[in-house]
N, C-alpha and C positions, 0 to 999 in steps of 0.2 A: 420313861423311855425304855428302861430295862424291861418292864412288863410288855411293852409294845413289840420290842425287837427280840426278846429272849436272849439278850446279850448284855454284858457288863457295859455300863455307860459312865463316862466321866464328864462332869460339867466343865465347860470352858467359857471364858467371857466373850468369845466370838468364834464363828466357824473358821475364820482364817487362822486364828491362833491354834485351834485344834488341828487343822491341816498341817501347819508347820511342825507341831509336835509329832504328828504321825510320820511325816516325811523324814524328819531327823531320826526317828526311831528305826524305821524300816529300810531306809536307803542310806548308803554310804556317800559322802560328798564326792562329787565328780561323776555320779551316775546319770542316767538318762531316763526321763519319765515321759511315757506316751500320754498325751492329753488332747483335749479338743481345742481347736483354734477359735471356735465361737464360744467364748467364755469371758468372764470378767477379767480385765487386765490385772486386777489385784491378785488373782490366783496365779498368774504367770510370775508375778513378782515374789509371791510366797515360795514358789518352786525354785526360783533363782536364789532367794535368801537362804534356802536349805542347802545350797551348794550343788544344785542339780541342773541339768540341761533339759529344757522343755523340747519335746519332739511332737510336732503337731500331726494329729491323725486325720485321715480323710473322713468325711462325714456324709451322712445321708442328706440330700437336699430336701427331703420331705419333712423331717422333724429335727434335724441337727444332731442326731445321735451318731456315735462312732460307727463307721462302716467297716466292720471287722474284715470282710473279704477283700477290701481294697488296701489294707495295710501290707506293704511288701515284706517278704521274708527278711530282707536285709534290715528293715526297721525293727523287726522283732528281736533280732540278734543284738545282744549288748544292752538291752533294756534293764533298768533296775526296778521298775514298777510301772503299773498302768493306773492312771487316775481317771475315773469316770466323771461325768458332769451331770447327767440326768437333767438336761436343759429344760427349764420351766416345769419340771416334774415328769417329762417324758423319759422313761427309763432307757439307759444304754443297754446293749445286749449282755447283761451281767452273767448269765450262766455260761455263755460262750467265752466271755472274757475270763471268767474264773477258770474254765478248763484250760485255756491257753496259758494263763499265768501259772497254773499248776504244772503244766508240761515244761514251762521254762524255769520253774523254781523261783519265781519272783512274786512279790506281793501285789494284790489288787487293793487299791484304796478308792473308796467311793465318796465322791463329793455329793452329798444328798441335801445340800442347802435348799434346793427347790422342791425336794421330793419327799417330805414327810407325808406318809399315807399312800405313796405310789407303790405298786407291786409289779412283780414279774412272775407269771404263772402262779399266782396266789401267795407269793413269798415277798416280804417287804424289801424294798430297796434299802440298802444299808446292812443286809444280812448275808451278802455274798462275799464281801471283801475281808481281808485281814483286819481292816479298819474302815470306819465310815465317819464322816463328819456331817453334823446337822446344824442348821441355823434356826434360831428362834426369832430372828428379825424378819423372816419371810412370812410363812403362813400364820405364825403366832402373833407377829407384829409387835414384839417386845422391844425392838430396836437395840437389843443387846443379848448376849448369851448364845450358847450352843452346846452340843454334845459331841464327844468323841466316843464312838462305840467300838468295841474290840471283840474279835473272835475268841481270843485267849484271855479269860478273866484274870489269870495269874499276872498279867501285865499291868493291872490297874495301879498298883502302888508305884511302879517305876514310871509310868506315864504321868501320874499325878505329881511326882517329884519334878519331872521335866517341865510340866505346866507351871508349877509353883516357882521354878527358877526363872521363868520368863515374865512373871506378873509384876506389875508396878502398883504401888499403893494408890488407893482412890482418895483424892482430896475432897474436902467438903464442897468446894465449888462445883466439882464434876458431878457429885451426887445431887446437888440442888438443881443443876442444869438438867440432869436427866429427869428429875421429879417434875419440873415445870414444862418440859419440852412438849408433851402431848397437848397441854392447854394452850401453849404459845402457837403451835402448829394449827390447832383448831381455830384459834382466833385469826390467824393470818388467812386461812382458807375462807372463814366466814366473812371476813371483810374484803375478800378478793384482792389481797395484797401480795399474792405470790410473785407476780412479775416485778413489783416494786422491791420486794425483799431480795430477789435475785439480782436486781440491778444494783442494790446497795452492796451486795457481796462482791460483784464484779468491780465496782468503783473502789472498794477497799482492798482489792487484791486478794480476797479471801476465798474466791471461788476456785475450787481445785480442778474442775473439769469445764473447759470452755466448749468441748464437743462431747461426743459419746465416749471417746477414749481420753484418759488423762495424758498430760504432756509426758513424753517418754524421757526426755533429758538424757540422751545417749552418753554424753561425756561423763556426767555424774554417775550414770549406771555402770559404765566401764570401771570407774574408780571403785564403786561399791563391790563389784565382782572381784577386782584385784585385791581389795582389802580383806575379803572373806571374813567379815565380822558378824555373819549370821543376820539375825533379825534386826539387830541394832543398826547395821549398815544400810538396810533397806526400809527402815521405818517410814521415811517420808513418802514412799510409794505404797507400802502395805496399809498405812493408816487412812488412806484417802476414803472419804465417805463414812469413816468410823474411827475417829481419833482415839476413843477409849477401848480399842479392840483388845488391849492386853492389861487392863486395870483390874485389880482385885474387886469383885462385885460387893457392893454394900448391901445393907438390908433393904433399902428402897428398891434397888434393882431386882433383888431376889424375890421380894414379896410380889412386886408387880409381874415379874416373869412367871412366878408360880400361879398367880391368879389367871393370867392369860392362857397359860398352858392347860389349866383345868378345863377351859372351854374349847379345846382343840377338836374334839369329835364333832360337835355341831358345826364348827367352822369348816372342817373337811367336807362335811355333808353339803354345805353351801357352795364350796368350791367345786364339788363334783356336779352339782346341779347346774351351776353356771357354765362349767366346762361342757356338759352335755348339750346345753343350749347353743353355745358357740360352735361346737363341732357339727351342728346341724345346719350351719350356714354355708353359703356358696364359697366363702373364703377359707374354709377349713381344709387342712390337708387330708387326703384320702386315707382311711384306715386308722385303727387305734391299736395300742399295745394291750391286747387281752381285756378289752372293755374300757369303760370311761374311768380315767384316773382323776383324783382331786387336784388338778393341775394348779400350780401357783400362778402361772400365766399360760394362756392358750395362744400358740404361735399361728395366727391367721396369716395367710399368704396373699398379699395384695400387690398389684402392679406398681403403684406409686406409694411406697411406704411413708415418705415424708409428708405427702399430702394428707394421708390418713392420720398421722401424728398431729398435724395442724388442726384437722377437723375435730379430733378428740379433745385437743387443748381448748377449743372454743366452748366445749361443754365442761370445762374444768376437770378433764381427765388427763393426768400426766402419764405419758408413756415412758416408763423406765425399763431397765434391763435389756437395752439394745447393745449388741456386741459387734459393731461394724466399724472398721473393717476387721477381718479375722486377725488373730494374734500374729501369724507369720508375716502378714502384710504390715501390720502395725509396728512390730519390733524388728523385722529384718533378720537376715541370717547371722548377724553378729551375736544375737541373743537367743536365737531359737532355731531348731531345724524345721524347715518348711514342710508342709504337707506335700506328699508326692502327687496328690490329686486335689488341687486347691479349688477348682471351679465350683463343685457343689456347696462347699462352705461359704464361698463368696456370694453365690446366688442366694442361699438361705439368709445370710446376714443382711443382704440388701432388701429382701422382700418380707421377712418375718416381722409381723406386728404383734408384740406380746400384749395380749388383751387380758385385762383383769376379769376373771370369771364372776367376781362379786358385783361387777357392773355390766354384766352381759347385755342387758336391755339397752342401756345407754350407748354401749359400743356399737351394737347392731343398728340402732337408730342413726348414729353419727355416720356410719359407713354407708347406710342406705341413702341418707341425705346427700352425702358426697358423690354418690354413684361410683363408689370404689370398685374397681375391676379385680376379680380374682386372677391368680396366675398359677399355672401348673409347674411343678418342678421339671427340670430337664429330663426328657425320656419318658414322661407320663403323658398319656393321651386322654386321660379323664375317664377311661372305661372301667 
């Protein structure tokens, strides 16, 4: 990653832990962070755990990126940082955000979890901010690990110490579970037992998401905010979908991650090819950011997103990475500042179908069979 980015990189057991380390280093508690409302709820809870107030940005309805021109001047004033999302790998307007942050004297932090390999004007996402966080659970598929990249290499020792202070020891059971997980998941898929497995989780009360968003639990969340215990106080929210997010990586995790990371370039090529194929369909948003990116998911715009999800499920294609409703609707004004222009984000969250480019042919066949209708963002006439 250092060679790819030309920046010092620090390994972290998860992208979310790396983001927490970055926020705590660059932002004083009590500050305000501009972020996207169409984002994983875990990210909002990481911001809250760092003692910061999320401020939801207006978005482009075309691809869910931050609409810089629509952010009111009143929102820029008093910000402690800007946090990009690069949703599904589509870059946010990083050069313009960098310039605005420089003018305000605040840090730009890039969440590049979906964006390994994405570029803006020939420059890699993750090289514009004071810090950037990457996930190895996405393109690489390691289901663990990430990187915190930094503009100032002199900070590596300090940030490594901050990371180490948050780590928990890895038990043998956790390492064994990680080692056998790929084989167990493959067996479940091969035997077509996915629905049964999920039913057992629900029956046992172990399913953490009954819908797209996790349960907010506002009473407990208010207590966590009042206690100001940092990551420990928010652990039950931040760990959702990845309980080992802060454990010290063992040899099994590191070896498997290294092996998967070594195959990143061919994988990015496959993502780019699938992205190009999906962007040629009638459900694709118009225009691209400087050519075809190796997107982690391609947000196709369909009139009935839920019907499309069902059609894909019949072909054993699970649609993940849905972020509906937007975070300001989900959390309310007790926990976040609402977007001043919420309609585009709500529209995008309702219609975006994150399609896996590695299964582009199957996705296209399923949507054709369904007769899925494309839909244009508000204000677009298709010309």
